Every structure is written in structure tokens, then in C-alpha cells.
C-alpha positions in Angstrom: -54.1 6.8 -40.8 -55.3 4.5 -43.6 -58.9 5.1 -44.3 -59.1 2.2 -46.7 -59.0 -0.3 -43.9 -55.9 -2.2 -44.8 -55.4 -5.0 -42.1 -52.1 -4.7 -40.4 -52.7 -7.5 -37.8 -55.8 -9.6 -36.9 -56.7 -12.8 -35.2 -59.1 -13.3 -38.3 -56.3 -13.0 -40.7 -52.8 -14.3 -41.0 -50.7 -12.0 -43.0 -47.8 -14.5 -43.3 -50.1 -17.1 -45.0 -51.9 -14.7 -47.4 -50.8 -13.7 -50.8 -52.2 -10.3 -50.5 -53.1 -7.8 -48.0 -56.8 -7.7 -47.0 -59.1 -4.9 -46.2 -60.9 -5.1 -42.9 -64.5 -5.3 -44.5 -63.4 -8.5 -46.2 -62.8 -10.4 -42.9 -66.5 -10.8 -41.9 -66.0 -9.7 -38.4 -68.9 -7.1 -38.3 -67.1 -4.2 -39.9 -68.6 -3.0 -43.1 -67.1 -0.1 -45.3 -69.8 2.2 -43.9 -69.2 1.3 -40.2 -65.4 1.6 -40.7 -65.9 5.1 -42.3 -68.2 6.1 -39.4 -65.3 5.3 -37.0 -62.8 7.4 -39.0 -65.2 10.3 -39.1 -65.8 10.4 -35.2 -63.1 13.0 -34.8 -61.6 15.5 -37.2 -58.0 15.8 -36.2 -57.4 18.6 -38.6 -59.4 20.9 -36.2 -58.8 21.6 -32.6 -60.0 18.8 -30.2 -60.4 18.1 -26.6 -58.8 14.8 -25.4 -61.7 14.0 -22.9 -64.2 14.5 -25.7 -62.2 12.3 -28.2 -61.8 9.6 -25.6 -65.7 9.7 -24.8 -66.5 9.5 -28.5 -64.4 6.4 -29.0 -65.6 4.8 -25.6 -69.3 5.4 -26.4 -69.5 4.6 -30.1 -70.0 1.0 -31.0 -71.6 -0.7 -34.0 -73.7 -3.8 -33.9 -73.5 -5.4 -37.4 -73.7 -8.9 -38.8 -73.6 -10.6 -35.4 -70.8 -8.7 -34.0 -70.3 -5.6 -31.6 -67.5 -3.5 -32.8 -65.6 -0.6 -31.3 -62.3 1.2 -32.1 -59.5 3.1 -30.6 -56.7 5.2 -32.1 -53.1 4.3 -32.0 -51.1 6.0 -30.6 -53.5 7.0 -27.7 -54.8 10.5 -27.9 -52.6 12.7 -25.8 -54.0 14.3 -22.6 -53.3 17.8 -24.0 -54.2 19.1 -27.4 -51.3 18.7 -29.7 -51.9 20.2 -33.3 -49.4 17.7 -34.7 -51.2 14.6 -33.2 -52.9 12.2 -35.7 -53.4 8.6 -35.1 -51.3 6.3 -37.2 -53.8 3.4 -36.9 -57.4 2.8 -35.9 -57.5 -0.5 -34.0 -60.8 -2.2 -34.2 -62.2 -4.7 -31.6 -64.9 -7.1 -32.7 -66.7 -9.4 -30.4 -69.4 -11.9 -31.1 -72.7 -10.3 -30.2 -74.1 -13.2 -28.2 -70.9 -13.4 -26.2 -70.8 -9.6 -25.5 -74.3 -9.6 -24.2 -73.8 -12.7 -22.1 -70.9 -10.9 -20.5 -72.9 -7.7 -19.9 -75.8 -10.0 -18.4 -73.3 -11.7 -16.1 -71.9 -8.4 -14.8 -75.3 -7.1 -14.2 -76.5 -10.2 -12.2 -73.3 -10.1 -10.1 -73.8 -6.4 -9.4 -77.4 -7.0 -8.6 -76.4 -9.9 -6.2 -73.8 -7.5 -4.6 -76.3 -4.7 -4.1 -78.9 -7.3 -2.6 -76.3 -8.5 -0.1 -75.3 -5.0 0.7 -79.0 -4.1 1.4 -79.5 -7.2 3.6 -76.2 -6.4 5.5 -77.2 -2.7 6.1 -80.7 -3.8 7.2 -79.4 -6.4 9.6 -76.7 -4.1 10.9 -79.3 -1.3 11.5 -81.8 -3.7 13.1 -79.0 -5.0 15.5 -78.1 -1.5 16.4 -81.6 -0.9 18.0 
């Protein structure tokens, strides 16, 4: 549980080619020291926690910074039942280009809208045919 942000693996960093280990805020992938700190402070694992609440905190918290959308999740995953000895060993960050992220969201919304429109037309047609 390295709060300093030491990079263990990243598509933006090749550890075998570098002469030193990098910190995550040096990679220019939308994770500043402050946003990294905010992710680590989402849950206090030294106090009793509820797994559903913990999962929701990670699922619902994202940061938009420097053209990226960033989220994170603990490794190993949070146990289903409270375990006083559980503490994540790592915090995995996922950083996606902001334009790419919102383009995907837009495409999903358009697809969903199209599906709903087709369902309404089908239901209306079926209802009209039944009379």
C-alpha cells in the first residue's frame, strides 16, 4: 500500500528500459499527487468498513485531470465480508483519454436510445395489431 505512487507496471512506463523507478504523477497520464492522495483516502482500512460501500466508493469516484479520466481499484479486491486484516497491497489506476472516454459514453447512449426507440415502435405496433 504505497501511498507515494511508485509505479509497478504501466503501459506508459517500461520499467525494464528505465534507470529508475518512476512515481505515477511523473507519467503525465492525468494523475497528480493530489488526485492520487484523494484515491488513497477514499477508504480508511484501519477502521471497520462495509464491502458494498467500499466498492461503490471506488466505482463512483473518478477524476478528470489534464485531458484524462482516471479511476482506481484496490488489489487484491475487497473481500465480500469485513476482514480486519485486509488491506490492499496496491491501488491500480486506470487512465483513459477524456475525449475517447466521452466518445464511448456518447456511443453507448446513442445505442441505448436507438434500442429504446425500436422497442417503443415494436410495442406500439404490437398493441395496434392486437386491436
